[in-house]
C-alpha positions in Angstrom: -33.4 -52.9 -5.7 -35.7 -53.5 -2.8 -38.0 -50.6 -2.0 -37.0 -48.6 1.1 -39.6 -48.7 3.8 -41.1 -45.3 4.8 -39.7 -43.6 7.9 -41.2 -44.0 11.4 -44.7 -42.6 11.6 -44.8 -38.9 12.5 -47.6 -37.0 14.2 -49.0 -35.2 11.2 -51.6 -33.4 13.2 -49.0 -31.2 14.9 -47.8 -28.4 12.7 -44.2 -27.0 12.9 -44.4 -23.9 15.2 -43.5 -20.6 13.6 -40.2 -19.2 14.6 -41.1 -15.6 13.8 -44.2 -13.8 12.8 -44.4 -13.1 9.1 -41.9 -15.8 8.0 -43.3 -18.1 5.3 -43.2 -21.9 6.0 -40.9 -22.4 3.0 -38.5 -19.8 4.2 -38.6 -21.3 7.7 -37.9 -24.8 6.3 -34.9 -23.5 4.3 -33.6 -21.8 7.4 -33.8 -25.1 9.3 -32.1 -27.0 6.5 -29.2 -24.6 6.4 -28.7 -24.9 10.1 -28.2 -28.7 9.8 -24.8 -29.8 8.4 -26.2 -33.0 6.9 -29.3 -31.3 5.6 -27.3 -28.5 4.0 -24.9 -30.9 2.3 -27.9 -32.9 1.0 -29.6 -29.8 -0.3 -26.3 -28.7 -2.0 -25.8 -32.1 -3.6 -29.3 -32.3 -5.0 -29.3 -28.7 -6.3 -25.9 -29.1 -7.9 -26.9 -32.3 -9.8 -30.2 -30.6 -10.8 -28.2 -27.6 -12.1 -25.7 -29.8 -14.0 -28.5 -32.0 -15.5 -31.0 -29.2 -16.4 -28.8 -26.3 -17.3 -25.7 -28.1 -18.5 -27.3 -29.4 -21.7 -28.5 -25.9 -22.6 -24.9 -24.7 -22.5 -23.1 -27.8 -24.0 -25.9 -28.8 -26.4 -27.6 -32.2 -26.5 -25.8 -33.6 -29.6 -22.6 -35.4 -28.8 -20.4 -35.9 -31.8 -18.1 -39.0 -31.9 -14.9 -40.0 -33.6 -14.6 -43.9 -33.6 -10.9 -43.5 -34.4 -10.3 -42.0 -30.9 -12.3 -44.7 -29.0 -11.4 -45.0 -25.3 -9.0 -42.1 -25.3 -7.6 -41.3 -21.9 -8.6 -38.1 -20.0 -6.9 -35.0 -21.2 -7.1 -31.2 -21.1 -9.5 -31.3 -24.0 -11.6 -34.2 -22.7 -11.5 -34.2 -18.9 -13.1 -37.6 -18.5 -11.8 -39.1 -21.8 -13.8 -40.6 -24.6 -16.0 -43.6 -24.7 -16.1 -46.6 -27.2 -17.6 -44.5 -30.0 -15.2 -41.6 -29.5 -17.8 -39.4 -27.7 -16.9 -37.1 -24.9 -17.7 -38.8 -21.5 -18.2 -35.5 -19.7 -20.7 -34.4 -22.3 -22.6 -37.7 -22.1 -22.6 -37.4 -18.3 -24.1 -33.9 -18.4 -26.8 -34.7 -21.0 -27.6 -38.1 -19.3 -28.9 -36.7 -16.0 -32.1 -35.2 -17.3 -33.7 -38.5 -18.1 -32.8 -40.0 -14.8 -34.3 -37.1 -12.9 -37.4 -37.0 -15.0 -38.1 -40.7 -14.5 -37.3 -40.5 -10.8 -39.5 -37.6 -10.0 -42.4 -38.6 -12.3 -42.5 -42.1 -11.0 -42.3 -40.9 -7.4 -45.2 -38.5 -8.1 -47.3 -41.3 -9.6 -46.5 -43.6 -6.7 -47.3 -40.9 -4.1 -50.6 -39.9 -5.8 -51.9 -43.5 -6.0 -50.7 -44.4 -2.5 -52.2 -41.3 -0.9 -55.5 -41.6 -2.8 -56.0 -45.4 -2.1 -54.6 -45.3 1.4 -56.7 -42.3 2.5 -59.9 -43.7 1.2 -59.2 -47.2 2.6 -58.4 -45.8 6.0 -61.4 -43.4 6.1 -64.1 -45.7 4.8 -62.8 -49.0 6.1 -65.1 -52.1 5.7 -65.1 -54.0 2.4 -63.3 -51.4 0.4 -60.5 -51.4 2.9 -60.3 -55.2 2.9 -60.1 -55.3 -0.9 -57.4 -52.7 -1.1 -55.3 -54.4 1.5 -55.7 -57.7 -0.3 -54.6 -56.0 -3.6 -51.7 -54.4 -1.8 -50.5 -57.7 -0.3 -50.7 -59.3 -3.8 -48.5 -56.6 -5.4 -46.1 -56.6 -2.4 -45.4 -60.4 -2.6 -43.9 -60.0 -6.1 -40.3 -58.5 -6.0 -40.5 -55.2 -7.8 -37.3 -55.6 -9.9 -38.5 -59.1 -11.1 -41.9 -57.7 -12.0 -40.3 -54.8 -13.9 -38.0 -57.2 -15.7 -41.0 -59.3 -16.8 -42.9 -56.2 -18.0 -39.8 -54.9 -19.8 -39.4 -58.3 -21.5 -43.0 -58.4 -22.8 -43.5 -54.8 -23.6 -41.3 -52.4 -25.5 -40.3 -49.6 -23.1 -39.5 -47.2 -25.9 -39.7 -44.0 -23.9 -38.5 -42.8 -20.4 -42.0 -41.5 -19.8 -43.5 -44.9 -20.2 -40.8 -46.3 -18.0 -41.6 -43.8 -15.3 -45.4 -44.6 -15.5 -44.7 -48.4 -15.1 -42.3 -47.9 -12.2 -44.8 -45.5 -10.5 -47.8 -47.8 -11.0 -45.9 -50.8 -9.5 -44.4 -49.0 -6.5 -47.3 -47.7 -4.4 -48.2 -50.6 -2.0 -45.6 -49.9 0.8 -46.5 -46.2 1.0 -50.3 -47.0 0.7 -50.2 -49.1 3.9 -48.4 -46.3 5.8 -50.8 -43.6 4.6 -53.8 -45.8 5.6 -52.3 -46.2 9.1 -52.0 -42.4 9.4 -55.6 -41.9 8.3 -56.9 -44.4 10.8 -55.4 -42.3 13.5 -56.3 -38.9 12.1 -60.0 -39.7 11.4 -60.5 -39.9 15.2 -59.4 -36.4 15.8 -61.7 -33.6 16.8 -61.4 -31.6 13.6 -62.5 -34.6 11.5 -65.5 -35.2 13.8 -66.4 -31.5 13.5 -66.3 -31.7 9.7 -68.5 -34.8 9.8 -71.0 -33.0 11.9 -71.1 -30.1 9.4 -71.8 -32.7 6.7 -69.2 -31.2 4.3 -68.9 -34.4 2.3 -66.2 -37.1 2.3 -64.2 -35.5 -0.4 -63.7 -32.4 1.6 -63.0 -34.3 4.8 -60.5 -36.7 3.2 -58.7 -34.4 0.8 -59.3 -31.1 2.4 -58.9 -31.9 6.1 -57.0 -35.2 6.6 -54.5 -35.2 3.7 -53.2 -31.7 4.3 -52.4 -32.8 7.9 -50.1 -35.5 6.4 -48.2 -33.1 4.1 -44.8 -33.4 5.9 -45.1 -37.2 6.0 -46.1 -37.3 2.3 -43.2 -35.0 1.3 -40.6 -37.2 3.1 -42.0 -40.4 1.5 -42.0 -38.7 -1.9 -38.3 -38.1 -1.7 -37.8 -41.8 -0.7 -39.9 -42.8 -3.7 -37.6 -40.8 -5.9 -34.6 -42.8 -4.7 -36.4 -46.1 -5.2 -37.5 -45.1 -8.7 -34.0 -44.2 -9.7 -32.6 -47.5 -8.4 -35.3 -49.4 -10.4 -34.6 -47.4 -13.6 -30.9 -47.9 -13.4 -31.4 -51.6 -12.7 -33.5 -52.0 -15.8 -31.0 -50.3 -18.0 -28.1 -52.3 -16.4 -29.9 -55.5 -17.1 -30.7 -54.4 -20.7 -34.4 -54.5 -20.2 -34.9 -50.9 -21.2 -34.2 -49.4 -24.7 -30.5 -48.6 -25.1 -31.0 -45.5 -27.1 -30.5 -41.9 -26.1 -28.2 -40.9 -23.3 -28.5 -41.4 -19.6 -26.5 -42.7 -16.7 -28.1 -46.1 -16.8 -27.2 -46.6 -20.5 -23.7 -45.4 -19.8 -23.2 -48.1 -17.1 -24.7 -50.8 -19.3 -22.6 -49.8 -22.3 -19.4 -49.7 -20.2 -20.2 -53.1 -18.7 -21.0 -54.8 -22.1 -17.9 -53.3 -23.7 -15.6 -54.3 -20.8 -14.6 -50.8 -19.9 -13.7 -51.9 -16.4 -10.7 -53.8 -17.9 -9.4 -50.8 -19.7 -7.6 -48.2 -17.4 -8.2 -45.4 -19.9 -12.0 -46.2 -20.0 -12.5 -46.3 -16.2 -14.0 -42.8 -16.0 -16.8 -43.9 -18.4 -18.1 -46.3 -15.8 -17.0 -44.5 -12.6 -18.6 -41.1 -13.6 -22.3 -42.2 -13.9 -22.0 -44.4 -10.8 -20.6 -41.4 -8.9 -23.4 -39.1 -10.0 -26.1 -41.7 -9.0 -24.4 -42.2 -5.6 -24.1 -38.5 -5.0 -27.7 -37.9 -6.0 -29.0 -40.7 -3.8 -26.8 -39.5 -0.9 -28.1 -36.0 -1.2 -31.7 -37.2 -1.2 -31.2 -39.5 1.8 -29.5 -36.7 3.8 -32.3 -34.3 2.8 -34.9 -36.9 3.9 -33.4 -37.5 7.3 -33.1 -33.8 8.0 -36.6 -33.0 6.9 -37.9 -35.8 9.1 -36.1 -34.2 12.1 -37.5 -30.8 11.2 -41.0 -31.8 10.5 -41.4 -34.5 13.1 -42.3 -32.8 16.4 -41.0 -35.8 18.5 -37.6 -35.8 16.9 -37.4 -32.0 16.9 -37.9 -31.8 20.6 -35.1 -34.2 21.5 
């Protein structure tokens, strides 16, 4: 459950050179991803899980009917992954359970990234007392293990919605990235384009968020994906420990339900615990492969090796 450290610092001031005139940066990035085997596999895994989780419920429906008399029925032609303890189709639960995981992961990562970029950029640019206070606050938050802090929050406050869970995870996960962003800004604010903007007296808002932050776009994107993986780990950990509300349907609830009902001791019930674990592993693997490939593409030092 430990947060993954951001990748080695890139040189955000050097843009990726254009391969051909008239080709958009997004199209150029997709071309580079498809040329890399690991990047292409990662992209396919992420897109496949997004497709299953977002489009699948529209086709299969969100309501999963159950028949308790058929609890833990083995996989068959009618039910490919069998039935769970309440007689509900495991495949149907798997498809409908991905949307919450993705929503919490991406929303928490967005909150983490916004807070880290805002505080890190301002602390690095202004320095002085503000920088010292922010660093002290960051050190305090980092000394408390995130999963323990989330467990305490979950024990005292009713996490009755995935949205609230995403907000809490996002608010508690920014310190590591904040320090990395601050280090980038300390380097970038000495560049000529920042000095030119200061001479033009365009204001600190324009300098920080209009000049410095855009030059860290690739670095922020990579760390956003890392934040998604960390948020998903934190969310699943809370559900597995029973510290999040066990209502609705998502992969974390499926794992907790399988664990508490002893599904691992019933051969016919094994798909109920293996299926959500497999989906989480594949999603995390896809995001990691995508992150590494993006770092190679967007980092000029790695790209030139």
